MIVEXRO-880972 format. One record per residue (C-alpha): residue in one letter; x, y, z. Coordinates in steps of 0.25 Angstrom, whole numbers, plus 5000, padded with zeros to 4 digits. Layout:
  aa    xx    yy    zz
   A     X     Y     Z
...
END
This chain:
  aa    xx    yy    zz
   X  5000  5000  5000
   X  5011  5010  5004
   X  5018  5007  4991
   X  5006  5010  4983
   X  5004  5023  4990
   X  5019  5027  4988
   X  5017  5024  4973
   X  5005  5034  4973
   X  5012  5044  4981
   X  5024  5043  4972
   X  5015  5045  4960
   X  5009  5057  4967
   X  5023  5063  4969
   X  5027  5060  4954
   X  5016  5070  4950
   X  5024  5081  4956
   X  5038  5076  4957
   X  5048  5070  4947
   X  5052  5055  4951
   X  5064  5054  4960
   X  5070  5045  4970
   X  5064  5053  4981
   X  5050  5052  4976
   X  5047  5038  4981
   X  5051  5043  4995
   X  5042  5055  4994
   X  5030  5045  4990
   X  5033  5037  5002
   X  5033  5049  5011
   X  5020  5054  5005
   X  5013  5040  5008
   X  5018  5041  5022
   X  5012  5054  5025
   X  4999  5056  5017
   X  4987  5049  5011
   X  4986  5045  4997
   X  4976  5056  4994
   X  4987  5066  4998
   X  4998  5061  4989
   X  4996  5071  4978
   X  4994  5083  4987
   X  5007  5081  4994
   X  5014  5078  4981
   X  5009  5091  4976
   X  5013  5099  4989
   X  5027  5092  4989
   X  5029  5096  4974
   X  5025  5110  4978
   X  5035  5111  4989
   X  5046  5105  4981
   X  5044  5115  4970
   X  5044  5126  4980
   X  5057  5120  4986
   X  5063  5119  4972
   X  5060  5133  4968
   X  5069  5138  4980
   X  5080  5127  4978
   X  5079  5122  4964
   X  5093  5115  4963
   X  5093  5108  4976
   X  5078  5103  4977
   X  5078  5089  4971
   X  5071  5076  4972
   X  5074  5074  4987
   X  5066  5087  4990
   X  5053  5080  4985
   X  5053  5072  4998
   X  5055  5084  5006
   X  5045  5092  4998
   X  5035  5081  5001
   X  5038  5081  5016
   X  5036  5096  5016
   X  5023  5094  5009
   X  5018  5084  5019
   X  5023  5093  5031
   X  5015  5105  5025
   X  5003  5095  5022
   X  5003  5091  5037
   X  5006  5104  5044
   X  5000  5115  5035
   X  4989  5117  5024
   X  4989  5122  5010
   X  5000  5124  5000
   X  5008  5136  5006
   X  5022  5132  5007
   X  5029  5146  5007
   X  5032  5146  5022
   X  5038  5131  5020
   X  5047  5135  5009
   X  5052  5147  5016
   X  5056  5140  5028
   X  5063  5129  5020
   X  5070  5139  5012
   X  5075  5146  5024
   X  5079  5133  5031
   X  5087  5129  5018
   X  5094  5143  5017
   X  5099  5142  5032
   X  5103  5127  5030
   X  5110  5130  5018
   X  5119  5140  5026
   X  5121  5131  5037
   X  5124  5119  5029
   X  5130  5123  5016
   X  5133  5114  5004
   X  5121  5105  5007
   X  5109  5112  5000
   X  5101  5100  4997
   X  5101  5094  5011
   X  5098  5108  5017
   X  5086  5109  5008
   X  5081  5096  5012
   X  5084  5100  5027
   X  5076  5113  5025
   X  5064  5105  5020
   X  5065  5096  5032
   X  5066  5107  5042
   X  5053  5113  5038
   X  5046  5100  5043
   X  5053  5101  5057
   X  5047  5109  5068
   X  5052  5122  5073
   X  5056  5135  5067
   X  5066  5135  5055
   X  5076  5142  5064
   X  5075  5131  5074
   X  5076  5120  5064
   X  5088  5125  5057
   X  5095  5127  5071
   X  5092  5113  5075
   X  5098  5108  5062
   X  5111  5116  5064
   X  5112  5114  5079
   X  5111  5098  5078
   X  5121  5098  5066
   X  5131  5106  5075
   X  5129  5098  5087
   X  5131  5085  5080
   X  5144  5091  5074
   X  5149  5095  5088
   X  5146  5081  5092
   X  5154  5075  5081
   X  5143  5071  5073
   X  5146  5078  5060
   X  5133  5077  5052
   X  5132  5079  5037
   X  5126  5090  5030
   X  5119  5083  5018
   X  5105  5077  5019
   X  5108  5070  5032
   X  5107  5084  5038
   X  5092  5084  5034
   X  5090  5072  5044
   X  5098  5079  5054
   X  5089  5092  5052
   X  5077  5083  5055
   X  5083  5077  5068
   X  5087  5091  5073
   X  5073  5096  5072
   X  5065  5084  5079
   X  5065  5091  5092
   X  5075  5082  5098
   X  5085  5088  5107
   X  5098  5091  5099
   X  5107  5086  5110
   X  5099  5073  5110
   X  5101  5072  5095
   X  5116  5074  5095
   X  5117  5064  5107
   X  5109  5053  5099
   X  5116  5055  5086
   X  5130  5054  5094
   X  5125  5041  5100
   X  5120  5036  5087
   X  5132  5039  5079
   X  5141  5033  5090
   X  5133  5020  5089
   X  5133  5020  5073
   X  5148  5022  5071
   X  5151  5009  5079
   X  5141  5001  5070
   X  5144  4993  5058
   X  5144  5001  5045
   X  5148  5014  5051
   X  5163  5012  5052
   X  5174  5017  5043
   X  5169  5010  5030
   X  5154  5012  5034
   X  5144  5023  5034
   X  5150  5037  5035
   X  5149  5045  5047
   X  5140  5055  5040
   X  5131  5043  5037
   X  5132  5038  5051
   X  5127  5051  5057
   X  5115  5051  5047
   X  5112  5037  5052
   X  5113  5042  5066
   X  5103  5053  5063
   X  5094  5043  5057
   X  5094  5034  5069
   X  5091  5047  5078
   X  5080  5051  5069
   X  5073  5038  5069
   X  5073  5039  5085
   X  5068  5054  5085
   X  5059  5055  5074
   X  5044  5053  5073
   X  5042  5044  5061
   X  5029  5050  5057
   X  5035  5064  5054
   X  5039  5069  5040
   X  5052  5072  5046
   X  5055  5057  5046
   X  5053  5056  5031
   X  5062  5069  5029
   X  5073  5062  5038
   X  5072  5049  5029
   X  5073  5058  5016
   X  5085  5065  5022
   X  5092  5052  5025
   X  5089  5047  5011
   X  5094  5059  5004
   X  5107  5058  5012
   X  5109  5044  5008
   X  5107  5048  4994
   X  5117  5059  4995
   X  5127  5050  5001
   X  5125  5039  4990
   X  5126  5050  4979
   X  5139  5055  4985
   X  5145  5041  4986
END
């Protein structure tokens, strides 16, 4: 049954988006959150958001942003009414501009993070401060976290309402455990990947699996894996 619904959701999305490797994932997200009768409406809204995003950032808005546009459409659908997205786009753009200054040379990842931060609770200033503060505290603790798509996952973790010192402590404990496990030695996973795995473990413990941020977290991890594969 779920496969049939996923196919119907995929066909609805294809009416508004070109086929890509991310579209099947977007279809599964659609099935997870809305009823069959809402597929076309949400696909239309996602396309509207995607086009608005691309207008402002033409060269860095790609197929990975289709999933984020859908999550944003679902967020608006659940929390607000109508098709008024001006305030959302304004906040996302403001977040991106600040993140681009804080983490230069990672524009695509910062755009994805700006999408995710909109769906987190709190003021934009607080959400940005949470990301920077957690990143800096991890660095001070000797956990030198990456700045590509894995930082999207860290940005979500920073804005779950968990005390920052607790996150750092848990990540240190998790990293100390992982580095002594098979596959994480000299010829195994890199330290950067090990830290991402630690964030994934902590997120699984912290996060409410019914939230859209869970889907955003999974997308961020998949994008980071794809980026590492392309680099290799």
